[in-house]
N, C-alpha and C positions, 0 to 999 in steps of 0.2 A: 457438340461433338469435337473431342481433341484427337490428335492423331500422333503417333510417333513412329519414325521411319527408322526400323531396328537394323536394316542391313542395305544401305544405297547401292543403286546399280552401279556395277563396277565400269569403270571407263572403258569406253570401247574402240578400239584400233580400227575398227571399219569405219565407224564415224569419221574419225581423223584424217584416214586415207580418201575418203568421199570428200571431205571439206577441202582437202588439200587439191583433187582433181577438178573439184567444183570451181576453185577460183585458180585453176591453172598454174599452180606454184609448183616449181619445178625440183626444188629443194624442201629441206625437213628444217629448215634454219626457224622458221617461225611455228615450229609444232607448239611451243609453250603457250604461244600467244593463240593459236588457232584452237587447243584443248581448252583454254579458259572461255574463249568466245563459244565454242562448242557447248560447254556447259551451259553458260549463260542461254544460249538458244534453246536447249531441250528444257530448262528451267521455265523458260517464257512460254514454250507452247504447252507444257504440263500444266502450266496455271491457266492457261487460255482455254485447254479442253477441259481441265478438272480431270485428268487421267494420268497415270503412270506409262511412260513408253517402255522400256526396258524394264524388265522383272526386279522386283525388292519385296524384302518383308516389312509389313506394317503393322504396327498396333493402333487399333480403335478404342476409343473410350466413350461410348454413348453415354448418355447422362442417366439414361433408364431405360428398360423395355416397355411398350407400350402397356398399359393396365387396362382390365376390361370396362373400369368406370371411367378413366379419365381420359381415353384416346379422343374422345369427340372434342377436347377442347386444349388438349397438349401435346405437343410432337412428340416423337420417340426420341429425337436427339434436338438439343437445342439450336434454335435457328432455322428449323425446317419450317417451308411454308408452303408446301406442296406436295401432291402424292395421290394414288387413286382415290376414288369414292369409297370404297372400303374401309379407308381410314376415319370415316365418318361414322362407323357402324360401332357397335359396342364390344365386337370381339376380333380384334386384329391377328390373324395367323400368319400373314407375311409382312416384312418391312423390306425397306431398300438398304443396301450398304454401300456408304459411301466411298468407295474403293473400287477404281473402274481403269481397265478392265479386269474383272477379278479372276485369279487364276482358281486359287482354292481358299478354303477358311481350313486353317491348322487347328485351330481351337478357340473355344470359349470361355474364359474364365470368369470367376467372381470371388471377389474379396469377402471371405469368411472366416470368422476366428484368426485374424491377423495375419492369413496368409490368403496367396490365389489358389483357388480349387477349381478344378474342370468341371464344365458342365459337361455332363455325357453329350457324345455324337449323336444318339439315337434319338434324343430330345429337337433334333434340328434336320432340316435338310438346306440345300443352298443351291441356287440357280447362278452359276458363273458367268462371266461376259462384260458385255459393256453395260447394261442394266441389270447388276447382279439384286438378288434378294433372299433374304434370309427365312425360312418357313417352318414355322412350329410344328411339330409331328402330332398325329391326331392324338387326343386324351391329354397332351400336354399343355400346361401352364405357361408363360413367362416365369422366370424367377426376379425375386426382388433384391437387389443387392444390399449388403449392410451398412453399406456409406453412400452418401450423396454424391461425392466426388471420385472419380476414378474407380469406383465399386464394379465396374464390368470392363471386361478387357478381350476384344476378338482379335486374336493374331492370324493376318491373311497374308497372303501373297497375290501382289496385283501387277499388271503389267501386259504389253503385247505380246512377250516372249522373252526368253532368257538374253538375246544378244540384239543387236542393232538391225539383223537381217529380218527380225520379226516383225519390227513395227512396221504397218502397211507403206506402199510405195508413195501414197500422196502426203502421208506426215513427213517422211523422211525427207522428200523434196523439200516442204515447207520449213524444214528444219536447216536446210542446207543455204535456201534462199535466205533465212535469217544471218546466219551465221556469214554469209557474202555482204550482207547488210551491216552488220556490226563491224565485219573488217573493213568495209569501205569508210566507215563512218567512226572509226576510231577516234577518240578524244572529244567527240561532240556531248555537250553536256545533258542532252535531252533525247533521251532513246526512247520514249514513252510512244511514240508511232512505232516503232519498229515492225512490229506485226501487221500495220495496215501499209504502211509506204514499201515494205519488202515484197508484198505480195503473200505472205505467208499466211494472212488472217482469210484470204478469200478462198485458199487451198486447204485449208482446216475446216471451214464450215458446216460440210457434212459429218465431219466427225463429233461437233462441239453440241453438248447437251444443254437445250435452252429450258429453263424453268419460268413459270408463271408469278 
């Protein structure tokens, strides 16, 4: 599964204000440094959770949709190794979407005759949220793209909400703890333990999705 961020989350002044307050800085002299550290902290947290914090538009490129005969041995996107027991059956009608928390699916497109063509919305339904699923409509079969690479494009919007205040409070505190750790340890060569030593990892545990 390949993905591409179409519209990055906008820089949020609320996060910068909270980071400044958290570090008890009285002036805005170090705002440029804090903004960079905040972006780094958000990126680390998003990677750890496998989730977008503030909403953004993302294009997903699955290798293929599940086939009726091949799904017992092949995964619906490259690298997948877990899923519900229904995946071992011959007719998969629902598949997970690797963009969480999902707000909506804007469109599904197939590469046909040299251009992207929309796959009608009545062919599927979507379960949004932290465990998003794409469901095939009754009487419809999964389409087959005309090329193996980037033959399917699923345009989605993912994130907890449109701004920093929409992010759950525990995650917000974890990001702030991480910003403080990065600020204190500026210049250190090894920041690989930042999530653990800052305490952010333990705060984020309940939001992390574990796979077998």
